[in-house]
C-alpha positions as CSV (number, residue, x, y, z in Angstrom):
1,X,-118.3,-12.6,19.8
2,X,-119.7,-13.6,22.9
3,X,-118.8,-17.7,22.7
4,X,-115.0,-17.0,22.4
5,X,-112.6,-17.6,25.3
6,X,-110.9,-14.6,26.5
7,X,-107.0,-14.4,25.7
8,X,-104.8,-15.1,28.3
9,X,-101.5,-13.4,28.7
10,X,-98.3,-15.1,27.4
11,X,-96.1,-16.3,30.6
12,X,-93.1,-14.6,30.9
13,X,-89.6,-16.5,31.2
14,X,-91.6,-19.9,31.0
15,X,-93.5,-19.2,34.2
16,X,-96.9,-20.5,34.6
17,X,-98.5,-17.3,36.0
18,X,-98.9,-13.7,34.8
19,X,-96.7,-12.3,37.2
20,X,-99.2,-11.9,40.3
21,X,-99.2,-14.5,43.1
22,X,-101.3,-14.9,46.3
23,X,-100.0,-14.2,49.4
24,X,-99.2,-17.7,50.3
25,X,-96.7,-18.2,47.2
26,X,-93.9,-15.5,47.1
27,X,-92.0,-14.5,44.0
28,X,-88.9,-16.4,43.9
29,X,-85.6,-14.1,43.6
30,X,-85.0,-15.5,40.0
31,X,-88.4,-14.1,39.0
32,X,-88.1,-10.7,40.4
33,X,-87.8,-7.9,38.4
34,X,-86.5,-8.6,34.7
35,X,-84.2,-10.2,32.7
36,X,-80.7,-8.2,32.8
37,X,-78.6,-8.4,29.9
38,X,-77.7,-11.4,28.7
39,X,-73.8,-10.4,28.7
40,X,-73.7,-9.3,32.3
41,X,-75.3,-12.8,33.1
42,X,-72.8,-14.4,31.4
43,X,-69.9,-12.4,33.2
44,X,-71.7,-13.0,36.2
45,X,-71.6,-17.1,35.6
46,X,-68.2,-16.9,34.5
47,X,-67.1,-15.3,37.8
48,X,-69.0,-18.1,39.6
49,X,-67.0,-20.6,37.4
50,X,-63.8,-18.9,38.9
51,X,-64.9,-19.4,42.1
52,X,-65.4,-23.4,41.5
53,X,-62.1,-23.7,39.9
54,X,-60.4,-22.3,43.0
55,X,-62.1,-24.5,45.1
56,X,-61.1,-27.6,42.9
57,X,-57.6,-26.3,43.0
58,X,-57.6,-26.0,46.7
59,X,-59.1,-29.7,47.1
60,X,-56.0,-30.7,44.5
61,X,-53.6,-28.8,47.0
62,X,-54.9,-30.9,50.1
63,X,-54.4,-34.2,48.1
64,X,-51.0,-33.3,47.0
65,X,-50.0,-32.1,50.6
66,X,-51.0,-35.5,52.0
67,X,-48.9,-37.1,49.3
68,X,-45.8,-35.2,49.9
69,X,-43.8,-37.4,52.5
70,X,-40.9,-35.4,53.1
71,X,-42.0,-31.9,53.7
72,X,-43.3,-32.0,57.1
73,X,-44.6,-34.2,60.0
74,X,-47.9,-35.9,59.2
75,X,-49.7,-34.0,61.8
76,X,-48.9,-30.6,60.0
77,X,-49.7,-31.9,56.6
78,X,-53.2,-33.0,57.9
79,X,-53.7,-29.7,59.5
80,X,-52.7,-27.9,56.0
81,X,-54.9,-30.4,54.2
82,X,-58.1,-29.9,56.3
83,X,-57.5,-26.1,56.1
84,X,-57.3,-26.4,52.3
85,X,-60.6,-28.3,52.1
86,X,-62.4,-25.8,54.6
87,X,-61.2,-22.9,52.1
88,X,-62.5,-25.0,49.1
89,X,-65.5,-25.3,50.7
90,X,-65.7,-21.4,51.6
91,X,-64.9,-20.7,48.1
92,X,-67.9,-22.9,46.9
93,X,-70.0,-21.1,49.3
94,X,-68.9,-17.6,48.6
95,X,-68.8,-18.0,45.0
96,X,-72.4,-19.2,44.7
97,X,-73.4,-16.5,47.4
98,X,-71.8,-13.9,45.3
99,X,-73.5,-15.3,41.8
100,X,-77.1,-15.1,43.4
101,X,-76.5,-11.8,45.0
102,X,-75.4,-10.0,42.1
103,X,-77.8,-11.9,39.7
104,X,-80.8,-10.6,42.0
105,X,-79.4,-7.1,42.1
106,X,-79.2,-7.0,38.4
107,X,-82.7,-8.2,37.9
108,X,-83.8,-5.7,39.8
109,X,-81.7,-2.9,38.4
110,X,-79.7,-2.2,41.9
111,X,-76.2,-1.2,42.2
112,X,-74.1,-4.6,42.8
113,X,-72.6,-2.9,45.9
114,X,-69.5,-3.8,47.9
115,X,-68.8,-7.2,49.1
116,X,-66.3,-8.1,52.3
117,X,-65.4,-11.7,50.5
118,X,-62.3,-10.6,48.9
119,X,-61.0,-9.1,52.2
120,X,-61.8,-12.4,53.7
121,X,-60.2,-14.7,51.3
122,X,-56.9,-12.4,51.5
123,X,-56.9,-12.9,55.1
124,X,-57.7,-16.6,54.7
125,X,-54.8,-17.1,52.0
126,X,-52.4,-15.2,54.5
127,X,-53.3,-17.9,57.3
128,X,-52.5,-20.6,54.7
129,X,-49.1,-18.7,53.8
130,X,-48.2,-19.0,57.5
131,X,-49.4,-22.6,57.8
132,X,-47.4,-23.6,54.8
133,X,-44.1,-21.7,55.9
134,X,-44.4,-23.6,59.3
135,X,-44.9,-26.7,57.8
136,X,-42.0,-26.3,55.5
137,X,-39.8,-24.9,58.4
138,X,-40.5,-27.8,60.7
139,X,-39.9,-30.3,57.7
140,X,-36.7,-28.6,56.9
141,X,-34.8,-29.6,60.4
């Protein structure tokens, strides 16, 4: 019938467009590709939550270090607490970044790739161990 409106395509993933955008509105990363298997998405989210728990534990450690009065001089404890806070911020940023990169790669069916974040985090924990040892050694005198 000539007077009936043409049927519009159903939006995908709740978007308000049919997948094509003009040159002034780029496709956002979470709209690219196709929705990955929900199990992989949930595993990626659990990994992000593990990064978040690590950051919270580092913040709790920073508060604990400042509350311990007899372990070492206040300046060393303050330096240790600041380092723990810095690590907490880095863990939060790294966790989000890892989640986003992997989610995008899954959507585009690309290999997940390798990240140097784990090596950097290991190095950061070695430095943390050194600071703790110095703090305890100075406090033991």
